[in-house]
C-alpha positions, 0 to 999 in steps of 0.5 A: 478372760471374762474381765479382760474381754469385757474391759476391751469391749467397753473401751472399744465401744467408748472410742467408737461411739465417741468418734462417730458422734463427733463426726456427726456433730462436726458434720451438723455444724458444717451444714447448719453452723452458718445459719447461726451467724446472726445469733447472739455470740452467747447463743452460738457459744452455748450451742457449740459447747453442747455439740462439742461435749455431746459425743463424749457424754453420749458415749459414756452414758451408752457404755455405762447404762447400756452395754456394760449391764448387757455384757454383765447380764448375758455374757457367760462368766467362763467365756471361751472368746479371746481378745483379738488383735484388732479389738486389743488395738482399739481398746489400747487407742481408747485407753491411751486417749483417756489416759492422755486426757487425764494426764494433760488435765493434771498437767494443765492444772499444775502448770496453772497453779505454778503460774498463779503462785508466781504471779501472786508472789511477784504481783501486788493485790489491788482493789478494782471497783466492780470486780468481786474476785482477787485482782493482782497488778503484775509486771509482765512484758506481755500486756496481760489482762486475764482471769486464771483458774477454775475453782478460785479464779483470779484476775491479773493485770499488767502494770503498764496497761494500767498506765496506758489505758484510760479509766473507761477502757480499763473498766470496759476490759474488766467488764469483758473479763467478767463476762468470761467469769459469768460464763465459766469459760475456764471450766468449759475450756478444760472440758473441751480440751479433755474431749479433744485429747480423748479422741486419738483415732480422728482429728474431730472437733477442732473446727468446733473448738475454734468456733467456740473460742471465737464465740466465747470471746464475742460473748464476753464482748456482748456482756460488756456492751450490755453496760452501754454503747460507750463501753463497747467503744471503749473496749474496742479502743482498748483492744486496738491499743493493746494489740499495738504493743504486743511484743513479737512472738511473746505469749505467756503460757496459761492452760486454764486462763482466758486472755482479753485478746483471745486465742487468735490475736490478729484475726480475732481483734479485727472481727471483734472490733468490727462487732463491737462497733456494731454493738455500739450502734444505736438501736442494736439489740441481741437476738433474744429469740435465737438465744432462747432457741439455742438454750431450748435446743441444747437442754431438750436434746440432752434431756430427751436422749437421757430419758430415752436411754433410761426408758430403754434400760427398763426393758430386758430385751434391750440388753439382749439386743445390746449383747447381740451387738457386742457378739457381732462386734467380737466376730467382726474384729477377729 
């Protein structure tokens, strides 16, 4: 019973901390997110990503470094306490969420591997100046320009786009994809999906997921625009041309990839074209101060929390208090 009770308590604690922290970060973004609209898109994407993964990180660290040691140190091995129905339900929900996150991650990896293998088999490898990863030309009804994969990313381009776009527009589109590559957006997308799947109790984090996807696309646009004002205009032109030839209702499945057009095609293209026009305006500069502030906030918050937690775990009284909280939780869930 000692092992079963401990496992159920730790699973329930993980779910509770993750849920509460997700609600707090979501509320924080709803209140203060609007004030970041004038930041660079890269700064917003970094901040949103930090806020999105912070709840899961906090929950795991608290359970591993605080509550698990407290339970092992202070709970009698021959405890007479039983796993109540309420505690079992919370533990089951937590376990299902973790299993679902793991299962979907594996399924996404396998689906992406099959898609990549299929496109490589049907496509033809080409060399594109300025692109350091493997690049393939494929025949596809959807106007694909996408980077697929996490550990070994590859670039795929639909043949009809190479014929339709000008050389300048192709270079601008590839500069955008290179922005995703530099930011490791495929890896971040997978981490965000895992954080979302692990929370079954509340639909928390969906707003931050959408905001991050939008900011990540705009950040890749900013990266392309750094190569010159003309590149920003060429990318805007490429987006408009590609949007006009998308077959109605078609979109290839790509769990671990990023499209040039992003997730929300209609709304996203309108806003991105307008932003690219602004980036192409003479004298436009990204706000370095905001970028620095976002990075400092993210790293300092994570480092401060980790250091404080480590310092707390050096004092036995902290583990005693943590075990007292565990006992109160057991009583409350009877």
